[in-house]
TIKOLSE-957267 format. One record per residue: x, z, y of N, C-alpha, C in turn. Coordinates in steps of 0.05 Angstrom, whole numbers, plus 5000, padded with zeros to 4 digits. Atoms other than C-alpha are relative to their C-alpha. Example, Ala and Ser with C-alpha at 12.3 -4.5 7.8 and 13.67 -1.06 7.14 Angstrom:
501850004976524651564910501850005024498449994976527351434979498550145022
REM end
This chain:
502149984974500050024999501850005029498550034975502949805068499550215021500749814973503850245132499149885023500750154982499850035186500050245025500049824977500250325258497749935021502050084979494950385311501149875022499250124976495550035375501250185017498649784989497750645410502450064993497749945017503050785356502049795009497950244997505750095366501249985027498850034981506250165439502250215004497549804995510250845436501849904984498350165012514350475383502049835011498950214992515649885421501550115023499049844979517350355482502750134996498149855010522150755443502449814997498650195008525150145415501849855023498650104979526449855485501950205014498549794980529350505513502850004978497350005020534350485450501649775003498450244992536149795465501549985027497949974967537649905540502450184997498549865002541750495516502849864991497950175013545750045473501449815015498750144983546849565522501650095021498549864981548850035571502950134990497749905010553750345525502449754994498650235002556449665506501149915028498550074977557249495578501950165011498149824998560850095589502549994985498150045012565149965537501749755008498650274994566849255557501850075029498549944977568749545626502250164996497649765007573350095597502249804989498250175015576749565554500949785016498950224983577449065611503450005006497549954992584249335612501949744980498750255019585848795554500249765018500550264994584548235600501949965027498250004971588147945669497649925023501950094980584847855735501949925023501750205011585247305756500749894970499350025024584947055685502249804989497350205008590946495688501950105006497349914994596446945706500050314994499749744999599347625696501750075020498249934982603348005746502250134983497549885013610248245717499650254999499649745003610448905689502150215012497749844988614249465722502150034978497649995014621149475699500050264980499349765017622249935638502050185013498449804983625050565663502950044986497249955008631050565613502149775019498250154982633849975657500450075028500149904973633450355718503250115006497349874985639550835750501749994982498250005021642750885683502149744998498650244996645050165698500349844970500750155023643149905626498249785005501650274996641149195626499549874975500150165022638148735576501149754995498950254998641048135599503350004996496750015004648548135570500749774990499150275008649047435553498249825010501250234989646346865592499649754979500450185013647946395540497649934980502750045018641046555501498349855018501150144982638046235565500749685002498650344987642545635585500349864978499750115021643645435512497749984982502249945023636745545483499449724994501150295010633944915446497049985012502850014988627245105487499850155022500849794975625045435552496849975000502949925002618245755552499650174976501449855022614046105502498749874973501650115021612445925435497350154990503049905005605346025408498949844972501350075022600645975349497350105006502449944991593345955361497949874981501950115017586945865318497849925022501450104985583145715381499549654997500450304999579645025388501349885024499450164980582844545434498349955022502050094983579244375503500449735000500750295001576243715511500049955030499850044973576943375582497850115018501849864980570543665609500450334997499549725000571844365581502350065016497749954987578544335610499849995033500249994966575744235685499750315005500949704995573545005677502650094998497149895001580545355697499850164978499449825022578945875645500849924973499950105028579745405587501749745000498450244994585144915613501049874969498350135032588544805536498550044983501549945026584645175491497650195009502549854995577545465485500250254992500649755020574646125462498549974974501249995026571445815404502249994979498149985019574245935339501049704988499150285010578445325312500150064968500349975024578445175241503449994983497150075006586645095237501650165018497949864987592845415262501949825016498350144985596145055321502250125009497649894989603145135339500649785028499050144973606344945409501850155015497949874987610745135465498849985027501549974972607945345537502550015017497949984977611745235598499350225022500649814984612145825642501150015030498550004966613445925719500150315006499649744993615946605738500550015031500149964973614146785809498849835012501650184989611146455863501849765012498050194992617346015879501249924980497950095020623245645844502050224998497949805000627546225821502149944977497650065014634546135787499250274978499849785016635646535724501250275009498849794988640047005761498050155019502549874982634747125814497750124989502249915018629447225765501250304990499249795013633947765728500150235025499149814979635648115793497150135010502449904995628248125817498350234979501849855023625248395752501150284995498849675006630149035748499650135026499849834974629949165825498250194998501949785000626649815841497949965019501950034976623349545906499049744996501350235001620748885878497250035005503050044995614148645901498050074979502149955024608248925857498749774986500750225013605648275850501849754994497750185002610247825818498749804982502150155022605747285778501849804977499150185017607546915718497349834987502150225004603646265703500549854978500050185011602745825649499949725014500450204984604445135677498949804980500750225021603344675615500550064976500149955029602944685537501049744988499050245020606544205487499350054971501249945029602344275424501849814981498350205015606944045370498249934971502150105020601044005319499150244984501449805021597344375262501850074980498649925027600344805211499649914974501150065026600344485146498350174985500949755020599445145108497250115007502549874997592845285146498149804994502050175008588944715120499150124973501349875023583644945070497849814995502550215004577344615034497849975021502050004983572944725093500349855024498850164973577044255142498249754997501450224995573043675169501949764994498450215008575742935145501649945022498350134976578142755214502450165006497749804998582543375217501849954976498050035025585243245146501249745004498450264996587342555173503050085014497149904982592542905216501650174986497449765012595943355161502249885000497550045002603143335164501850175000497849784998609443725153501450045024498350044980612243495214499850245022500249764980609244065263501750214989499149785007611344615222503649994995496850054998618544305215501250025030498949964972619344225289499950275005500349734991616444905304502450144988498049865011621945205251502749985014497550144982627444805280500550135026499949864974626245105345500850285000499649675005626145845319503149984990497549955011631945705279502949995018497950044978636145415335500650235017499849774982634745955380501050254985498749755017636346495323503149964998497150075001643146135315501550105029498949944976644446295391500250295005500849694989642047075389501850154982498549805018646047655367497950144985502049915018639247925342498249794991500650245019636547485287497050094994502549915004629647755295497649775014502050134987622847425310497850235005502249744989617347875350497549805005502350114995610347675352497950175014502149854986604847915400497249904998502750075003597947965387497850185017501349904978593148105442497450154992502749884999586348505453498149765006501850204999580048215462499649945031500750104976576747865523502149875021497850154984582847455544499649734994500650294999583546685556503549974980497350105015589446315517502450105011498049954985594346455573501150264994499149735002594547235567502050084983498049925012598147335508502649825004497450194992603246765524501650145019499349924975604247075590501550344991498649735008605147845561502249924982497949985016609547605504502849915015497750094983614147235559501650235013498849824985614947875601501250204981498849835020616448295536502749884994497350215007621847755515501750045021498950044973624147745588501650324998498649754998626048525581501250044969498249945026629248445512502249785007497950124997634047995547500049724986500150255014631347395511501649994974498750005031634547595443498149904981501850055027631347365378497749755014502250224994624846895384497650175007502649845000618347165414497849744995501550155000612046845395497250135008502549824990605046965421497849864985502150045020599146955373497550015013502449984982592946755413497749934981502550035017587146875372497549975020501950134984580346615401498150265010501949834985578147235444498749915023501750094979572647125490500250105026499549904975573547185565497150075016503049954989566147475575500050364998500349775001564448185594498350134970501449985027559848165530501049974975499150085023564847965483501350184978498249825018567348615449499049934971501450035025562448525388500849744985499350275010563447805378503049974997497049985005571047875384500650164974500349845025570548445332499949854973500250225027568347945280502049795002497850235003572947475300502750034992497649905011578547825282500649994972500050045035576847765208501049754996499350255007577547045212503049925007497650034989583547035253502650154985498049885014587247545207501249794977499150215022587047015155502449775011497750174990591346555199502850075006498049875000595747075216502250064973499349985026596947195146501849744993498550285009598646445131502249985022498550004984602946465194502450154992497949805011607147045169501649884976498950135027608446705100501349755012498750274990610346025137503250125009497549924988615446435180502050114982498149845025618346805118501449754986499450275016618846115084501949825008498950224984621445695137502150075023497949964979625746065184502450234988498049865007632146415182500350325009500049734988629947075211500550244979499049775017632747705186497250205002502649834997626248085210498049855013502650084978618847925236498950225002501449774985616148405281497849965012502650034992609448485298499050205020500849774980606048855362497249875002503150054998598748905359498950175020500849914979595149085420496650014994503050014998587449375422498749884977501350135022582748955382501949804983498050145018588948525361500950174982498949855025590749125319497850014977502050095024584848925272501049774992498950215007588048255271502550054982497849935013594348515251500050144974500449865022592549045204498349854978501250155020587848595166501549764990498150205008593148055159502050164977498049855016598448565131498150094971501749955019592348805085500049794981500350295016591348105061502549984983497350005011598748065044500550194980499349785015598948745009498349944969501950075022592548504964501749784986499250245017595747854947502950094986497349915016602548214930499950264982500649735014599448774890501750074977498950015020603248634833503250025005497649994996610348654866500850275015499049754989614749254888500549955028499950024967615449414960502949925006497150144991623149224957499349694993500050295004621148544926498149865025501850154977615348404978501750025028498250004970620248645038502249804995497850205004625548205008499149685006500950235000621147615007498549945029501750054973616747715074501850095025498249934982622048075111498650135029501749894979616448405158502050255009497749764989620948945201497650215010501949784987616749375249497149895005502750034994609449365256499350175017501149794979606649685319497849945012502849994989599949855337499850175027500249874974598150005409497050025007502450014995591450255428498349924981501050145025589050115357496950045003502849994995581749945362498549974967501650045032579350025281500450314993500149745001577550665257502350114974497549885013582351155219499049984968500650065024577951085155500849694991499050305008579450345152502849954992496749945002587150475163500350124974499749865025586650985107499849834973500550145025583350475061502149795002498250195001588449945078502950164985497549905014594350425062500050074978500049925035591150674993500649734988499950305015590749904979503049854998497450084997598449834990501249895028498950084978599349705062503149995009498049934992605450025073502449914983498450165017608949565021501149805015499250274983609349015072502250055019498149984982612649275134502250204995498549814999618949605139499650325013501449734985616050145191497649945014502449994982609650265220499850205020499949844977609150535288496849995013503049984986602050785315500350155023500149854978601650955387497050105007502649914996596051405406500350165028500349874974593551745471497950195002502749834991589052315491498349885023501450164974587151905556499749785005500350295003586251285534496349985000502750034995578751195562498649824979501550225014577250575524499850074968500649895029578550935456498150185000501749814995574351505478497149884996502750094999568451015492499349874971500250095027569650625428499350214975501449785020569251275386497750105003502249934995563351485420497549774990502250235007559650785408499949964968500150005025561550735335500050284984499749735010561951485320502150084977497349995019568751395287502450045018497849944987575151615309501949764998498450254997580151005331502950104994497449915004587251015305501849995026498550014977589350925374499250245021500849734980586051605398501650214990499049735010589952285391499150114984501549815018588252755338499450215016500849754989584653345359501150194979499549805018586954025331499149964971501849975028581954065274499849714990500250215015582553355256502949974985497450005011590153425234499550224976500749865022588053685169502850024981497549965014593353905115500449784987499350235016592453255076501649785020498850204975594052835144502550145004497049914992600253305160501549924973498550075024602453235087501249744999499350244999601952505090502149925020497750074979606152445154502250094996497349895007611352895134501449914979498650125029612452545067500049705000499550335004612051795090501549955025498550104977617951655135499449705011500150254988615850955143497949935012502349984977610051185187500650185019499649774981611051485255497449955021502249964982605651705301500950075026498949944976607551675373497750075027502449964983602952065427501449945029499450064976604051745496499150155024501649854981599952225534501550145021498249924984605752545567502249775015498550224990609151895581499849945031500150064971610551755658498049735002501450204990605151265683497949964974502150025025600951305612497549945005502749944995594451475646499049815021500750214981594750905698497349844993502250165003588350555706498150204983501649865019584050745645501650084973498449865020590050935605499849844972500250105027589150395556502649794998498350195002594449915579503150085005497349894992600450375578502549874989497650145010605249935539501449825020499650114979605449565601500550125028499949814972603950055660501450214999498449745000608150635637503049924994497350045005615450515645501750174976499049835021617051045590498849844974501350135023612250735540501149704992499050285002614850025554502850074987497749975005621650275547500550124968500349905030620350625478499249814982500450285018616949975451502149814998498350194997622349515474502350134981497949925018628149985443499149984970500750025030624149985375500749694993499750315005624049215379503249915000497050084994631549185405502250154982497849875017635349685362498850124975501349925021630149885311501150374996499849674999631450665329497250144992501949835010627451195298499350175022501249864978623251635341502250255008498249824997628452225336502549895018497850104986633851775356499449825027501150094968630051515418499450205016500449734983629652235442497150094997502449885005622652355420500050304985500049735017620753055393497450074993503049905011615253435354499850275009500149734993612554035373497550164986502549855017607754575341500349994974499750075032610954415272498649764991501850215007606753785273501249735000498650255007608853075246499149805023500750174976606952785320502549995017497449994976612252515366499049975027500750004969611852595441502449995015498050084982615752455503500950235016499249784986619953025529500549915027499250084972621753095605502349865002496950164997629052805593499849804980500450205015626252285550501749715007498250224988629851725593502950044992497349885008636252075587501149994975499550015030636052175515499849734989500350315015633951425502502849855008497550154996639751155542502850134982497849965016644551575504499949914973500250105024641651365441500449705000499750264997642150575465503549995004497450025000649550735482501450034971498749945033650850995410499549734986501350245014646750375382502249815011498250214987651149865429501950115016497749874983657650195454501149785016498650244981659449485484498750005027501149994972654449635539501350215018498649864981659150135571501049855022498750184980662949585606498149925019502150134985656649295629499050195020501149774980653949955658502050015019497749964980660750015698499449785023500350204985659349325725497449995015502449964989652049485744500150205016499549814979654150105783499149965029500350024973653949795846497649825004502550174988647549375842497550184990502449865011642849965812498049985023501649924976639550025884498949745014501150244984637949305895497049964994
REM end
């Protein structure tokens, strides 16, 4: 027997339902505004991040060899994207000059041309300006043009349309690998670095953020932007969350291609905000695919070095399930940055009713099992940035670019593969969570000098230019 409602009851039900829907939309709108830190304004450029403080008065510089620029086989930023390319009509919209926010069915490889600053700057001028304490706040980076090399052959699958199958070729993958290997041959650090952005950004955003991170690595190794099809709309949060699942497959394929086709010693991945969903799902895919192999065998084959998750927007339960299924077989080390003051994480936790991996543990959430896991799993580090200088700027979500301490820590993981203790971080209250002490920068500079004693002469040469 069915349940029937009177007209009055139906009216009450509809009003309650409308109120719930309005509340849901209000919360979604609030969330998208808080997470707007993942985007750029205006959308087609980023202003160069503050100089990491490790490069300040101590005289340490990332720019120790001009040959990595002047003799490089390419100028600009390599990228991989599963976005659909723009057609002539779409390209008229400035927000989608090269690629749209529509999910593409394949992975495209290319090289973006970047303009640094508002004028024509030489390499030496760009170096000095980017490290100067009194440089302008607005120092824009722009994508001038892109050169798409073609579609990665390994990304073809049974659901590709015939017109795209006709384009299938090994040449794009070979050309892309040649650029990478040529650059690695010139670098003292033989690593690849991949940046995966958050939600609500256009194609250019990850390309430009990857460029500024690479700039502060002294252009060592090879940096690649993985521009998954996030949507530049305020209401895109839930749509983009679903898109990360599809994009994770392409990141997995891309990582396998890099391991097979390049000479990189390590492949490092930095995931930000919703981009951490792409990263973790891709690593999980690799873990399941290699479930029959040992950790040593997988790492020897894949060469995944550091996986770094910043403002991670996925639930702790999801991350735990990935770890149970073998996630930690894949990377050499996993670093998870967390913050008590990340308002975007707080809103996401409220909306989903689940703690995010980017939010700091509350005292009662550090259960004995969690403490035991962190204490006995040296391949995982949790770093609390709450006390890092500048980490609460804006909504506290973009600290990896806004905090000169957090950016210093991130870059020195990538450059020197230093452990939290080696970087000068500390643990307090007997808990396995790393945090920033007041003398962090001094400690970090000392660690870098131990890791690279050759910087001693460079520091002396820099002494007279520190105040530029």
